[in-house]
N, C-alpha and C positions, 0 to 999 in steps of 0.2 A: 457831534457828527463830526466835525472838522479834525476834531483832533484824531479820532477813528481811522479815519481816514490817511493820514499824516501818519499815524502809529503803524497799520496797517502796511501801506507803502516801505516805511522804514525799515520793518523785518524783515519786507520782502527782498530789498535792495539787498541785506546783508546777507541772507540766505541764498538768493540767486550768485551773489560775486564768493562765494564758498563751495559754492557747486561749482559753477564752472571753472573757478581757478583748481578744482580738483579734478573736474572732469579732463580739462584739460593738461593737467600733471600726469593724467593717467594713460591719454592717446600718444600722448609723445614720450610714453613710458620712460618718464623719468628714473633714474636709477633708482634713489629714494624710496617712489611711491611701490614702484615693481620691488624692493628689497622690502616692504611692508606687506605687501599682498602676499607673498612666499613665505614669508615669516610667520603671517598667521595660518598657513597650509593652505593656499591656495594657487591652482595654475597661475602662470603669470600672464597667460592671455587673457585671463580676466581682468586686467587692468583695461583691455580694450573694449570690451564690455561694459563695465562700468563707466569709464570714459563717455562712451556715444549714449549712454542712458542720463548719464549727469546732463551732458549737454541739449539734450533732447528735452528732459527733463527742466532745465532750466527753460528753455524757450515755451515750453506748453504753460508756466506757469504766468510770465508776463504775458504772454498774448491773446486779446480777451475775445470773446467769442467762442470759446470752447469751454462750457464749465464742467464737461463730465472727460476733457481730456487734460483739462488743471487736477480736475480730485485726482485721476489714476498719479501725476508727475508729482502730488503732494504724496501720496500713499509711497510711490517709489522714493522719493529723498528719505521718508519716513524708515520704511523698515532696511533701505540700505545703513542708515547710518544707524539706526537700533541694531540691526547682525553687526555690524564694523564695534559697537560697543561691546556685544556678548563676544564677540570673537578677540577683542583684546582684552577683557576680563581671563577668556576660559584661557588665555595663551601665557596671562601672567605679568602681562605689559604694565606700564607704569599705571597709576590712580587717573594720571591728566590725559591721558590718552582716550580710556574709557568716559570721562567729563566731557573732554571737546565733542565726543561724538554721541554721545546723549544729548549735550549743549545744542548742537545742530539737529539733532531729532528734535527737540523740546522747537527749537526754530521754526520748523518745517509744520510742526501745529500752531505756532502762536499766529504764525502768517495764513495758517488757510482759517483759522480762527477769525483773526483780523480782518480779513478779506472776502469772509463769506456771506452770501447776497441771500 
């Protein structure tokens, strides 16, 4: 049981760090992040929405006592990353971009599975 708890929190910390760093980069409109969003065919203002959602989702994932909110946050992260992978695939981006975003979607699933109560 202790191994599952350690594994769950390890995966969750990795996920939250990735989501927070991406969220901050989008909220401050880092030029490379905004260029990536525009390259995929989305409007520039979407960076603000995605950034805010990622930060709120990261908080919800680590905050105890709100299991339904945590489930929604995991779903949001998963669908954001799966959608990003699909967008990269459809736009002809290099395979590593698809793999990274699919990896983050998988990390969300793993975190959720390991922390399920």
